[in-house]
C-alpha positions in Angstrom: 0.0 0.0 0.0 1.3 3.4 -0.9 2.3 5.6 2.1 0.5 8.8 2.9 3.7 10.8 2.6 4.1 9.4 -0.9 0.6 10.5 -1.8 1.1 13.9 -0.4 4.5 14.6 -2.0 4.0 12.8 -5.3 7.4 11.1 -4.9 7.8 7.4 -5.4 8.9 5.2 -2.6 11.3 2.9 -4.5 10.6 0.0 -2.1 6.8 0.2 -2.7 5.0 -2.9 -3.7 4.8 -3.4 -7.5 1.7 -4.6 -9.3 1.4 -7.3 -12.0 4.2 -9.4 -10.5 6.7 -6.6 -10.3 9.6 -6.3 -12.8 9.4 -9.9 -13.9 5.7 -9.7 -14.6 6.1 -6.4 -16.5 8.8 -7.9 -18.7 6.7 -11.1 -19.4 3.6 -9.2 -20.2 5.4 -6.8 -22.5 7.1 -9.7 -24.3 4.3 -12.2 -24.5 1.1 -10.2 -24.7 1.8 -9.0 -28.3 2.6 -12.7 -29.3 -0.6 -13.8 -27.6 -2.5 -11.2 -29.6 -1.1 -12.5 -32.9 -1.8 -16.1 -31.9 -5.4 -15.3 -31.0 -6.0 -13.6 -34.4 -4.4 -16.6 -36.2 -6.3 -19.1 -34.1 -9.7 -17.5 -34.7 -9.1 -17.9 -38.5 -7.6 -21.4 -38.4 -9.6 -24.3 -39.9 -10.4 -25.8 -36.5 -10.8 -22.5 -34.7 -8.9 -23.8 -31.7 -7.1 -21.4 -29.4 -6.0 -23.8 -26.7 -3.5 -25.9 -28.5 0.2 -26.4 -28.5 2.2 -25.1 -30.1 0.0 -22.0 -30.4 -0.8 -20.8 -33.9 1.6 -18.0 -34.9 1.7 -16.3 -38.3 4.5 -16.5 -40.8 6.6 -13.4 -41.4 4.9 -12.9 -44.8 1.5 -12.8 -43.0 2.6 -10.0 -40.7 3.5 -7.4 -43.3 1.6 -5.5 -46.0 2.9 -2.2 -47.3 -0.7 -0.7 -47.1 -0.9 -1.3 -43.3 1.5 1.4 -41.9 0.0 4.3 -43.9 -3.6 3.1 -43.2 -3.0 2.8 -39.5 -1.2 6.2 -39.2 -3.8 7.9 -41.3 -6.5 6.5 -39.0 -4.8 7.8 -35.9 -4.2 11.2 -37.6 -7.9 11.4 -38.6 -9.0 10.9 -35.0 -6.4 13.3 -33.7 -7.9 15.9 -36.1 -11.5 15.0 -34.9 -10.4 15.2 -31.3 -9.1 18.7 -31.9 -12.3 20.0 -33.5 -14.6 22.3 -31.4 -17.4 19.8 -31.2 -19.3 18.8 -28.1 -18.5 20.2 -24.6 -15.4 20.6 -22.5 -15.3 18.9 -19.1 -13.0 19.0 -16.1 -11.3 15.9 -14.7 -10.9 15.1 -11.1 -8.8 17.3 -8.9 -5.0 16.5 -9.2 -2.5 16.4 -6.4 -1.4 20.0 -7.1 -5.1 21.1 -6.8 -5.7 21.8 -10.5 -8.2 20.2 -12.8 -7.4 19.4 -16.4 -9.9 20.1 -19.2 -11.0 17.5 -21.7 -13.0 17.7 -25.0 -16.0 15.4 -24.8 -16.6 14.7 -28.5 -15.8 11.0 -29.0 -19.4 10.2 -30.0 -19.1 12.8 -32.8 -15.9 11.0 -33.9 -17.8 7.7 -34.0 -20.6 9.2 -36.1 -18.2 10.9 -38.5 -16.3 7.6 -38.9 -19.6 5.9 -39.7 -20.4 8.5 -42.3 -17.0 8.0 -43.9 -17.6 4.2 -44.0 -21.0 4.9 -45.8 -19.2 7.2 -48.2 -16.6 4.5 -49.0 -19.4 2.0 -49.7 -21.1 4.3 -52.1 -17.8 4.8 -53.9 -17.5 1.0 -54.2 -14.3 0.8 -52.0 -13.9 -2.8 -51.0 -14.1 -2.4 -47.2 -13.7 -6.2 -46.8 -9.9 -5.7 -47.4 -9.7 -4.8 -43.7 -10.2 -8.5 -42.9 -7.2 -9.5 -45.0 -5.1 -6.7 -43.4 -5.9 -7.5 -39.8 -2.6 -9.2 -39.0 -0.4 -6.6 -40.7 -2.5 -3.9 -39.0 -2.1 -5.6 -35.6 1.7 -5.8 -36.2 1.9 -2.1 -37.0 -0.3 -1.2 -34.0 2.1 -3.2 -31.8 5.1 -1.3 -33.3 3.3 2.0 -32.7 2.6 0.9 -29.1 6.2 0.2 -28.4 7.3 3.5 -30.1 4.8 5.6 -28.2 5.6 3.9 -24.9 9.3 4.7 -25.4 8.5 8.3 -26.2 6.3 8.6 -23.1 8.9 7.1 -20.8 11.7 9.4 -22.1 9.5 12.6 -21.9 8.4 11.8 -18.4 11.8 12.8 -17.1 11.0 16.4 -18.0 7.7 16.3 -16.1 7.3 18.0 -12.7 7.2 15.6 -9.7 3.4 16.2 -9.1 2.7 15.1 -12.7 4.1 11.6 -12.2 1.9 8.6 -11.4 2.4 7.3 -7.9 2.8 3.7 -9.0 5.0 4.3 -12.0 7.8 6.2 -10.5 9.7 3.3 -8.9 13.1 3.9 -10.5 13.1 0.6 -12.3 13.3 1.2 -16.0 11.5 -2.0 -17.1 8.7 -1.7 -14.7 8.1 2.0 -15.1 8.2 1.6 -18.9 5.3 -0.9 -18.6 3.2 0.9 -15.9 3.9 4.5 -17.1 5.6 7.3 -15.2 3.6 10.3 -16.2 0.0 10.6 -15.2 -1.4 12.9 -17.9 1.1 13.4 -20.7 0.0 16.2 -22.9 1.3 18.0 -26.0 -0.1 21.4 -25.5 -3.8 20.8 -24.7 -3.7 17.4 -26.5 -4.0 14.7 -23.8 -2.3 11.6 -25.2 -3.8 9.1 -22.6 -7.4 10.4 -22.9 -7.1 10.4 -26.7 -5.9 6.8 -26.9 -8.4 5.6 -24.3 -11.5 5.9 -26.4 -10.6 7.0 -29.9 -8.5 5.2 -32.5 -8.6 1.8 -30.9 -12.2 1.6 -29.6 -13.7 3.1 -32.8 -11.2 1.1 -34.9 -12.6 -2.1 -33.3 -16.1 -1.5 -34.7 -14.7 -0.4 -38.1 -12.7 -3.6 -38.3 -15.8 -5.6 -37.3 -17.7 -3.9 -40.2 -14.9 -4.9 -42.6 -15.2 -8.5 -41.4 -19.0 -8.4 -41.9 -18.4 -7.2 -45.5 -16.0 -10.0 -46.0 -18.7 -12.5 -45.1 -21.1 -10.7 -47.5 -18.5 -11.2 -50.3 -18.1 -14.8 -49.5 -21.7 -15.8 -48.9 -23.8 -13.1 -50.4 -25.2 -11.8 -47.2 -24.3 -11.3 -43.5 -25.4 -14.1 -41.2 -27.6 -13.4 -38.2 -24.8 -14.4 -35.9 -22.5 -11.8 -37.5 -25.1 -9.2 -37.3 -25.6 -9.9 -33.6 -21.9 -9.7 -32.8 -21.5 -6.4 -34.8 -24.6 -4.9 -33.2 -23.7 -5.9 -29.7 -20.2 -4.6 -29.9 -21.3 -1.4 -31.7 -23.7 -0.7 -28.8 -20.9 -1.2 -26.3 -18.6 1.3 -28.1 -21.4 3.8 -28.7 -22.3 3.6 -25.0 -18.7 4.3 -24.0 -18.5 7.3 -26.2 -21.9 8.6 -25.4 -20.9 8.5 -21.7 -17.4 9.6 -22.4 -17.3 12.1 -19.5 -17.5 9.1 -17.1 -14.1 7.9 -18.2 -12.5 10.9 -16.4 -13.2 9.3 -13.1 -11.8 5.8 -13.9 -8.6 4.4 -12.7 -7.0 4.6 -16.1 -7.4 8.3 -16.4 -7.3 9.4 -12.7 -4.6 7.2 -11.2 -2.6 5.0 -13.7 0.4 6.3 -15.5 0.4 6.1 -19.3 2.9 3.4 -20.2 3.0 0.3 -22.3 0.2 -1.4 -20.3 -2.4 1.2 -21.4 -0.9 2.1 -24.7 -0.9 -1.5 -26.0 -4.3 -2.2 -24.5 -5.8 0.9 -26.2 -4.2 0.7 -29.6 -3.6 -3.0 -30.1 -5.5 -5.3 -27.7 -8.9 -3.6 -27.9 -9.3 -3.3 -31.7 -7.8 -6.7 -32.6 -8.6 -9.0 -29.7 -12.1 -7.7 -28.9 -13.3 -8.5 -32.4 -12.2 -12.1 -32.5 -15.8 -13.3 -32.5 -16.6 -11.6 -35.9 -13.4 -12.9 -37.4 -14.2 -16.5 -36.2 -17.6 -16.4 -37.8 -16.1 -15.6 -41.3 -14.3 -19.0 -41.3 -16.8 -20.8 -39.1 -20.4 -19.7 -40.0 -23.1 -20.6 -37.5 -26.9 -20.9 -37.8 -28.8 -19.7 -34.8 -32.3 -20.9 -34.0 -35.0 -18.3 -33.0 -34.9 -19.5 -29.3 -31.1 -19.1 -29.2 -31.3 -15.6 -30.7 -33.9 -14.6 -28.1 -31.9 -16.0 -25.2 -28.7 -14.3 -26.5 -30.4 -10.9 -26.9 -32.0 -11.2 -23.5 -28.6 -12.0 -21.9 -27.0 -9.0 -23.7 -29.9 -6.8 -22.5 -29.5 -7.9 -18.8 -25.7 -7.5 -18.9 -26.0 -4.0 -20.5 -28.6 -2.9 -17.9 -26.4 -4.0 -15.0 -23.3 -2.5 -16.6 -24.8 0.9 -17.4 -26.7 1.4 -14.2 -23.8 0.4 -11.9 -21.2 2.4 -13.8 -23.5 5.5 -13.8 -23.9 5.1 -10.0 -20.2 4.8 -9.5 -19.4 7.8 -11.7 -21.9 9.9 -9.9 -20.6 9.0 -6.5 -17.0 9.8 -7.6 -18.0 13.1 -9.0 -20.4 14.3 -6.4 -21.0 12.1 -3.3 -23.7 14.6 -2.2 -25.8 14.1 -5.3 -29.4 13.0 -4.3 -29.1 9.8 -6.3 -26.1 8.6 -4.2 -26.2 10.7 -1.0 -28.1 8.1 1.0 -26.0 5.1 -0.1 -23.9 3.4 2.6 -20.1 3.8 2.4 -17.0 2.6 4.3 -13.7 4.5 4.7 -10.5 3.2 3.2 -6.9 3.5 4.5 -6.3 6.3 2.0 -9.1 8.4 3.4 -11.5 7.8 0.5 -14.9 6.1 0.7 -16.2 3.0 -1.0 -19.9 2.2 -1.8 -21.3 -0.8 0.0 -25.0 -0.4 -0.9 -27.0 0.2 -4.0 -25.5 -1.9 -6.8 -22.4 -2.4 -4.7 -24.4 -3.9 -1.9 -25.4 -6.7 -4.2 -22.1 -7.9 -5.6 -18.5 -6.6 -5.2 -18.1 -5.4 -8.8 -21.5 -5.2 -10.5 -20.0 -3.3 -13.5 -17.7 -6.2 -14.1 -20.6 -8.6 -13.8 -22.4 -6.7 -16.6 -19.3 -6.7 -18.7 -18.9 -10.5 -18.3 -22.6 -11.1 -19.2 -22.2 -8.9 -22.3 -19.0 -10.6 -23.4 -20.7 -14.0 -23.0 -23.5 -12.7 -25.3 -21.0 -11.6 -27.9 -19.4 -15.1 -27.8 -22.5 -17.3 -27.8 -23.3 -16.6 -31.5 -20.0 -18.5 -32.2 -21.2 -21.6 -30.4 -22.2 -24.4 -32.7 -25.9 -25.3 -32.3 -26.7 -28.9 -31.4 -28.9 -30.8 -33.8 -32.1 -32.1 -32.3 
């Protein structure tokens, strides 16, 4: 547990307990998580669709590279950097920092999603073969991994010019490998452009549903139409992304933004893991089409609805409590004090289960995956 003097000064205690297994864990995750991602992408497209096999499926060097991938990925990131900078939506303040200030953030991610959707429609009307995204998934994942390492290195180096109060409490241990992974600087910015906030919900999250749409169009090319299973997966995951961007202001109170440094852990998760691992269901269905019965569809939709309701209601309650504990909707909820002086909810949704928002997440993820399950013949 971090000491109170560390929290007050912003200085790291080099002997503080490290997360994720310490330096060894950080090195292993940094090394093997990119390989795991490539293996998962390959496994989802393999003839047997098996992920738990040895040796794990890994792509050949030829599959990892396509000259179109780097300019496409960098153009996509540049597009969303441009959209981020447009005077759309509102500007909100984050939580109070250790020096007493509050940073300002543009809340216009939903606008970026809508503009991205409009651009996709434009590409379709111009007969651009959007299905090529399916074939470029592995090269794009490779390039995204390279961008993640490069950005993480830049963030680590630039953090040594940041003032002490701008450093994340858990990422300033003095260990190069661990700090590179966790992230030293809390809110790295170039002018008013917040790098962590931008990556959290923009190029990767919106890229996920764009890749999904490319996969859907690949199925249309192969079979003449999109299957019901593919439509369900695309619709469910689009709802998840749209919800996150519609409620973008809530991300300002999350651990990622408020407490965690911006290092390889978050960079790779935002730019590589989310867009390429979260869409495995759609990619699986291209190679392994499934027919869903009406009762199965009804059950899957109901499961998604229940999961989404729990996820949204509990997250909204948590966000409201973090922003204003005196708000009438949360003022009467029971809380307990923590060792750091903060308070935790123990009633409302948090009186039912320990992490209701995670429960909703798990139910929704199950609903995304059930369309990939082969139906038993009666």
